[in-house]
C-alpha positions, 0 to 999 in steps of 0.5 A: 501509571497512565497507559501510553498513547500507543497502547490506549490506541490499540485498545479502542479500535472502534473509536480509531476506525477511519471516517471515510465518506464515499468509501466502503470498508472491505471485511476479511470474509468478503473473499469474492470482493477481495478477489475482484479488487486484487484482480483490478489493482494487480492489473494497475500495478503491472504498469507500476515500475517496481513490479515491472522491474522485478518481473523483467525476467525471461521464461515467465509469460506475460499472463503469469506476470499479471497473475503474480502482481495480483497475487501480491495485492491479494496477499496484502489484502489477506493480512491487512483486511482484518484490521479494516485497511482495505477500502473501495469506492461504491462503484468499485472504480478503485481501491486503496490498501492503507492503514492507521499505524495505531490500528495494527497489532503489536509489531506494526506493519513489518510482520504483516508484510512478512506474512504477506510475502510468505502467502505470495511465495506460496503462489509461485512455482519452484522455477518462478521463485528461482528467478524472482527471489534473488531479484527481490533480494537484490531490490531490497534497498529500494523496497522499504515500506517501514521508512515512515517510522524513522519519520515519526515519534515513538507514539505518533500515529500516521496513515500509510498507503500500501497500494492505490489503484484505479480501474483502467476503465475509470481513468480520467473520470475523477475516480482517483480524486474520489478514492484519495481525498477522503484519506487526506481529509481524515488526516487533516481532521485528526492532525496526521501525516500521511506517507507513501512511496512511488517510483516514477516522476509522473506519480511523484508529480501527481502526489505532489499536487495533493500536498506530498513532498519527497523526503528521501530517495533510494536506489539499488546497485544495478537497477534504474529505479528510484523509490521516492518516499513522500510525506504529507503534513496535515492542514489546518 
């Protein structure tokens, strides 16, 4: 019996590694590098509307809100770096956490996301958890990161962006373009879709400029926030 495409993909990691000129893959043993990138991207994501909304609670200082956001990013890096999913520019002006579906272990992103959540939760105090856990649960309808599976065939590969961040000191320098376009070039070369989600009109417009279109929107009762699910088709 011929091996399925999905299983064959999972057994040829060397062949599957994304070829991303200008970007460096950060390995799991490079803990200082991962810490520094998580601190930088977490600073960016303190402005991101999901995090701003989730952390909009009393009795947590601004310093702790930043630290919690950075801990979320670091937890994601901890579970994805073993699969070659953390990338940075050679000048460290930005970082991306993104995966090829076929690069992940059996079960895909969902169990990794759950493990990331457990790691992040361990960084919260009991008081913080009491405030933030119910809020995260209420926001669950607009926190879907497994939606690309609904837009893909059973064995279809795709690239999904977990997080993209540019050092605030490097904004306006072209760092985002240098960071982002290698993935799009790779997707075009392989004939792959790219998927991401965002929460503001500004980001929706930015990603539209790079060929993404919004395929769905999600909301949750009690929150003035909309998750935009965006897909980019490969270009010939």
